[in-house]
SEKE-431471 format. One record per residue (C-alpha): residue number from 1; x, z, y. Coordinates in steps of 0.5 Angstrom, whole numbers. Layout:
(NUM,(X,Z,Y))
...
//
This chain:
(1,(-6,-46,18))
(2,(-13,-43,15))
(3,(-15,-49,11))
(4,(-8,-49,8))
(5,(-8,-42,6))
(6,(-15,-42,4))
(7,(-13,-48,-1))
(8,(-7,-45,-3))
(9,(-11,-38,-5))
(10,(-17,-42,-8))
(11,(-12,-46,-12))
(12,(-8,-40,-15))
(13,(-15,-37,-16))
(14,(-17,-43,-20))
(15,(-10,-43,-24))
(16,(-11,-36,-26))
(17,(-18,-37,-28))
(18,(-16,-42,-32))
(19,(-11,-38,-36))
(20,(-15,-32,-37))
(21,(-21,-36,-39))
(22,(-17,-40,-44))
(23,(-13,-34,-46))
(24,(-20,-30,-47))
(25,(-23,-36,-51))
(26,(-17,-36,-56))
(27,(-16,-29,-57))
(28,(-24,-29,-58))
(29,(-24,-35,-63))
(30,(-18,-32,-67))
(31,(-21,-25,-68))
(32,(-28,-27,-70))
(33,(-25,-32,-75))
(34,(-21,-27,-78))
(35,(-27,-22,-78))
(36,(-31,-28,-81))
(37,(-26,-30,-86))
(38,(-26,-22,-88))
(39,(-33,-22,-89))
(40,(-34,-28,-93))
(41,(-28,-25,-98))
(42,(-32,-19,-98))
(43,(-39,-22,-99))
(44,(-36,-26,-105))
(45,(-33,-20,-109))
(46,(-40,-17,-108))
(47,(-44,-23,-110))
(48,(-39,-24,-116))
(49,(-41,-16,-118))
(50,(-48,-17,-117))
(51,(-48,-23,-122))
(52,(-44,-20,-127))
(53,(-49,-14,-127))
(54,(-55,-18,-127))
(55,(-53,-22,-133))
(56,(-51,-16,-137))
(57,(-58,-14,-136))
(58,(-60,-20,-140))
(59,(-57,-18,-146))
(60,(-62,-14,-151))
(61,(-57,-9,-155))
(62,(-62,-7,-160))
(63,(-64,-15,-162))
(64,(-57,-17,-161))
(65,(-60,-23,-157))
(66,(-59,-26,-150))
(67,(-64,-28,-145))
(68,(-62,-35,-145))
(69,(-67,-38,-140))
(70,(-66,-33,-135))
(71,(-58,-33,-136))
(72,(-59,-41,-134))
(73,(-63,-40,-128))
(74,(-58,-35,-126))
(75,(-53,-40,-127))
(76,(-56,-46,-124))
(77,(-58,-41,-118))
(78,(-50,-39,-117))
(79,(-48,-46,-118))
(80,(-52,-48,-112))
(81,(-48,-42,-108))
(82,(-42,-45,-110))
(83,(-40,-41,-116))
(84,(-39,-44,-123))
(85,(-40,-39,-128))
(86,(-39,-38,-136))
(87,(-42,-33,-140))
(88,(-38,-31,-146))
(89,(-41,-26,-152))
(90,(-37,-20,-155))
(91,(-35,-25,-161))
(92,(-32,-30,-155))
(93,(-37,-35,-156))
(94,(-40,-39,-150))
(95,(-47,-36,-148))
(96,(-48,-41,-142))
(97,(-43,-45,-139))
(98,(-44,-49,-132))
(99,(-39,-54,-134))
(100,(-43,-56,-140))
(101,(-50,-56,-136))
(102,(-48,-61,-131))
(103,(-40,-62,-131))
(104,(-41,-68,-125))
(105,(-45,-63,-121))
(106,(-39,-58,-121))
(107,(-34,-63,-120))
(108,(-38,-65,-114))
(109,(-39,-58,-111))
(110,(-31,-57,-112))
(111,(-30,-63,-108))
(112,(-35,-61,-103))
(113,(-32,-55,-102))
(114,(-25,-57,-101))
(115,(-27,-62,-96))
(116,(-31,-57,-92))
(117,(-24,-53,-92))
(118,(-19,-58,-90))
(119,(-24,-61,-85))
(120,(-24,-54,-82))
(121,(-17,-52,-83))
(122,(-12,-59,-85))
(123,(-7,-55,-87))
(124,(-11,-50,-92))
(125,(-8,-49,-99))
(126,(-14,-48,-103))
(127,(-15,-49,-111))
(128,(-20,-48,-116))
(129,(-20,-41,-118))
(130,(-23,-37,-124))
(131,(-24,-29,-124))
(132,(-26,-26,-131))
(133,(-31,-20,-131))
(134,(-32,-15,-137))
(135,(-40,-14,-138))
(136,(-42,-7,-141))
(137,(-48,-3,-144))
(138,(-47,4,-145))
(139,(-40,4,-145))
(140,(-40,-2,-150))
(141,(-37,-8,-149))
(142,(-42,-14,-149))
(143,(-38,-20,-147))
(144,(-35,-22,-140))
(145,(-37,-27,-135))
(146,(-32,-32,-132))
(147,(-34,-34,-124))
(148,(-30,-40,-122))
(149,(-30,-42,-114))
(150,(-26,-46,-109))
(151,(-21,-40,-107))
(152,(-18,-36,-104))
(153,(-24,-37,-100))
(154,(-29,-42,-98))
(155,(-34,-44,-93))
(156,(-41,-47,-95))
(157,(-45,-52,-90))
(158,(-49,-46,-87))
(159,(-42,-42,-86))
(160,(-39,-48,-82))
(161,(-45,-49,-78))
(162,(-45,-42,-76))
(163,(-38,-42,-74))
(164,(-39,-49,-70))
(165,(-45,-46,-67))
(166,(-41,-40,-65))
(167,(-35,-44,-62))
(168,(-40,-48,-58))
(169,(-43,-42,-55))
(170,(-36,-39,-54))
(171,(-34,-46,-50))
(172,(-40,-45,-46))
(173,(-39,-38,-44))
(174,(-32,-40,-42))
(175,(-34,-46,-38))
(176,(-39,-41,-35))
(177,(-34,-36,-33))
(178,(-29,-42,-30))
(179,(-35,-44,-26))
(180,(-36,-37,-24))
(181,(-29,-36,-23))
(182,(-28,-42,-18))
(183,(-34,-40,-14))
(184,(-32,-32,-13))
(185,(-25,-35,-12))
(186,(-27,-39,-7))
(187,(-31,-34,-3))
(188,(-26,-29,-4))
(189,(-20,-34,-2))
(190,(-24,-35,5))
(191,(-25,-28,6))
(192,(-18,-26,5))
(193,(-15,-32,8))
(194,(-19,-32,15))
(195,(-16,-25,17))
(196,(-9,-26,14))
(197,(-9,-33,18))
(198,(-11,-29,24))
(199,(-6,-24,23))
(200,(-1,-30,22))
(201,(-3,-33,29))
(202,(-3,-26,32))
(203,(4,-25,30))
(204,(6,-31,32))
(205,(3,-30,39))
(206,(7,-24,39))
(207,(13,-27,38))
(208,(12,-32,44))
(209,(11,-26,48))
(210,(4,-26,49))
(211,(2,-19,47))
(212,(-6,-19,49))
(213,(-8,-22,43))
(214,(-12,-18,38))
(215,(-15,-18,31))
(216,(-22,-17,33))
(217,(-25,-18,26))
(218,(-26,-12,21))
(219,(-25,-14,14))
(220,(-28,-10,8))
(221,(-21,-10,4))
(222,(-17,-4,6))
(223,(-10,-7,6))
(224,(-12,-13,10))
(225,(-16,-8,15))
(226,(-9,-4,15))
(227,(-5,-10,16))
(228,(-10,-12,22))
(229,(-9,-5,25))
(230,(-2,-5,24))
(231,(-1,-12,28))
(232,(-6,-9,33))
(233,(-2,-3,34))
(234,(5,-7,34))
(235,(2,-11,40))
(236,(0,-5,44))
(237,(7,-2,43))
(238,(10,-8,45))
(239,(6,-9,51))
(240,(7,-2,53))
(241,(14,-3,52))
(242,(14,-10,56))
(243,(11,-6,62))
(244,(16,0,62))
(245,(21,-5,62))
(246,(19,-9,68))
(247,(17,-2,71))
(248,(24,0,69))
(249,(27,-6,72))
(250,(23,-5,79))
(251,(25,2,79))
(252,(32,1,78))
(253,(32,-4,83))
(254,(28,0,88))
(255,(33,6,87))
(256,(39,2,88))
(257,(37,-2,94))
(258,(36,4,99))
(259,(43,7,98))
(260,(46,0,98))
(261,(43,-2,104))
(262,(45,4,107))
(263,(52,3,105))
(264,(52,-5,107))
(265,(49,-3,114))
(266,(54,2,115))
(267,(60,-2,113))
(268,(58,-8,117))
(269,(57,-4,123))
(270,(64,-1,122))
(271,(67,-8,121))
(272,(64,-11,127))
(273,(66,-5,131))
(274,(59,-2,133))
(275,(61,4,130))
(276,(67,8,129))
(277,(69,9,122))
(278,(70,17,123))
(279,(69,23,118))
(280,(62,24,119))
(281,(60,16,118))
(282,(65,16,112))
(283,(62,22,109))
(284,(55,19,109))
(285,(57,13,106))
(286,(61,17,101))
(287,(54,21,100))
(288,(51,15,98))
(289,(56,13,93))
(290,(55,19,90))
(291,(48,19,89))
(292,(49,12,86))
(293,(54,15,81))
(294,(49,21,79))
(295,(44,16,78))
(296,(48,12,73))
(297,(51,18,70))
(298,(44,20,68))
(299,(42,13,65))
(300,(48,14,61))
(301,(46,21,59))
(302,(39,18,57))
(303,(42,12,53))
(304,(46,17,49))
(305,(41,22,48))
(306,(36,17,46))
(307,(41,13,41))
(308,(40,14,33))
(309,(47,16,33))
(310,(47,22,37))
(311,(51,27,34))
(312,(48,34,35))
(313,(53,40,34))
(314,(48,45,32))
(315,(50,53,32))
(316,(45,59,32))
(317,(44,62,39))
(318,(38,66,42))
(319,(34,62,47))
(320,(32,68,51))
(321,(39,70,53))
(322,(41,62,54))
(323,(35,62,59))
(324,(37,68,63))
(325,(44,66,64))
(326,(42,59,66))
(327,(37,62,71))
(328,(42,66,74))
(329,(45,60,77))
(330,(39,58,80))
(331,(37,65,83))
(332,(41,63,90))
(333,(37,57,91))
(334,(30,60,89))
(335,(31,66,94))
(336,(33,61,99))
(337,(26,58,98))
(338,(23,65,98))
(339,(20,63,91))
(340,(19,69,86))
(341,(22,68,79))
(342,(20,72,73))
(343,(23,71,66))
(344,(19,74,60))
(345,(20,74,52))
(346,(23,76,46))
(347,(29,75,42))
(348,(28,68,39))
(349,(34,65,35))
(350,(34,57,34))
(351,(39,53,31))
(352,(41,47,36))
(353,(46,44,40))
(354,(47,49,46))
(355,(50,44,51))
(356,(44,40,50))
(357,(39,45,50))
(358,(42,48,56))
(359,(41,41,60))
(360,(33,41,58))
(361,(33,48,61))
(362,(37,46,67))
(363,(32,40,68))
(364,(26,44,68))
(365,(28,49,73))
(366,(31,44,77))
(367,(24,40,77))
(368,(20,47,78))
(369,(25,48,84))
(370,(24,42,87))
(371,(16,42,87))
(372,(14,49,88))
(373,(13,50,95))
(374,(16,56,99))
(375,(13,63,97))
(376,(10,61,91))
(377,(12,63,84))
(378,(16,60,78))
(379,(15,64,71))
(380,(19,63,65))
(381,(17,65,58))
(382,(20,65,51))
(383,(17,67,45))
(384,(16,65,37))
(385,(10,62,34))
(386,(10,61,27))
(387,(16,57,25))
(388,(17,55,32))
(389,(21,57,38))
(390,(17,56,45))
(391,(20,55,52))
(392,(15,55,58))
(393,(17,54,65))
(394,(11,54,70))
(395,(11,53,77))
(396,(5,54,82))
(397,(7,48,86))
(398,(3,42,88))
(399,(1,40,81))
(400,(0,33,77))
(401,(-6,29,78))
(402,(-9,27,71))
(403,(-8,20,71))
(404,(0,21,72))
(405,(0,26,66))
(406,(1,21,61))
(407,(7,18,64))
(408,(11,24,67))
(409,(17,23,61))
(410,(18,16,63))
(411,(24,14,66))
(412,(23,13,74))
(413,(16,15,74))
(414,(14,18,80))
(415,(7,21,81))
(416,(8,22,88))
(417,(11,15,91))
(418,(12,18,98))
(419,(16,24,96))
(420,(23,23,99))
(421,(29,22,95))
(422,(32,29,96))
(423,(26,32,92))
(424,(25,26,87))
(425,(32,26,84))
(426,(34,20,80))
(427,(27,20,76))
(428,(30,21,69))
(429,(31,28,68))
(430,(24,29,64))
(431,(26,23,60))
(432,(32,26,58))
(433,(29,33,57))
(434,(24,29,52))
(435,(30,25,49))
(436,(34,32,47))
(437,(28,35,44))
(438,(26,30,40))
(439,(33,29,37))
(440,(32,36,35))
(441,(25,35,32))
(442,(21,39,37))
(443,(16,37,42))
(444,(15,37,49))
(445,(8,37,53))
(446,(6,38,60))
(447,(-1,41,63))
(448,(-2,41,70))
(449,(-8,43,75))
(450,(-7,39,82))
(451,(-5,44,88))
(452,(-5,50,83))
(453,(0,50,77))
(454,(4,46,72))
(455,(7,48,66))
(456,(12,45,61))
(457,(12,47,54))
(458,(18,46,49))
(459,(17,47,42))
(460,(24,48,38))
(461,(24,49,30))
(462,(26,56,30))
(463,(33,58,27))
(464,(36,64,22))
(465,(34,71,24))
(466,(40,74,27))
(467,(43,79,23))
//
């Protein structure tokens, strides 16, 4: 898998490198050749004007004479540069003519220029062109110069040599760039493919139900490092969920086994005639059936509260007032255990589902009642902190061990495995609290010190202020 992935990545990098190198080389060649063409045309015009000025200086206005020998040297030198000049005096007579001087050389030169251009540009449409420039001295017309050349522009042998050398350099640079891209592509593909292959293998193992695999390599590529971290987090989450599922199955089986075993033994005893089916024994069976029904009902509530389709019928109400009303329902039970209960706080408005928040408070009060020994205290506090309403329920009971604190909101988790069913309840009360609070966009936490106190804190978004 890793080899195939690396091969695909390397091939992608090679194709990309080839395309980029070819594109850059083509654009560079077109740009440079266009610039060189413009440069040649400008040089041609500048050279023509320079020749005209130089020839005009060879006329002696006082003597009305031309320096023929110098003009001839200028013309021969221009002929070597691919220019055929003809100097005409003010009367229209020829002072010097390159075609008269050496017509064969002129024809050979034009043919050579045409060959240079067609060898470079097969479709080049060029021809012999003549430009005429007037000559003046002291604003007096003294004649004109006709300059013939192969146009609209031409490359000399030196120009062609320069272009060919430049193309070779570009080709060499392109080849070097390609080799460099291949090397860098291979190295990069190796660096990328290795962690991606491990991520693929790890994801495949997770799909098979093996959650122990982790991606240990730390990649310097941010995106790949985030991918590895995400897969590791996914594996951790799935492993935890798998453990919770197994424990939930075991806990449900444990919770159902005892009442079902009790029911089975009682019914069998009555069927076999060992026990008489009187009201007391039938009442005991009925109590076990109710216990099972309550547990199933709590599980149904928890599934409903954790559902994404949970409907919240929100209304504005005072959490302090609601806590006081619900506390009155527990007063008799707290007095029976000689537990002192206090409610402190201030008016705190929330926008929430009143019935579901009532369930939260009832579960927390029930929890405090169960685990606060006789003669202890339970303190309830309601207040406002910034944009949140805080509800705290504190009991000076048996406390919770530090290793059990992270799990108290899980289904059927029992910090004290030896406690009785009468004390322990169904084991999903705090899970229901967390589900309801989370559905409201709030949070719930617990702080506990063994044999001292336990405090449950619920934070809900505050509602509008009462008018």
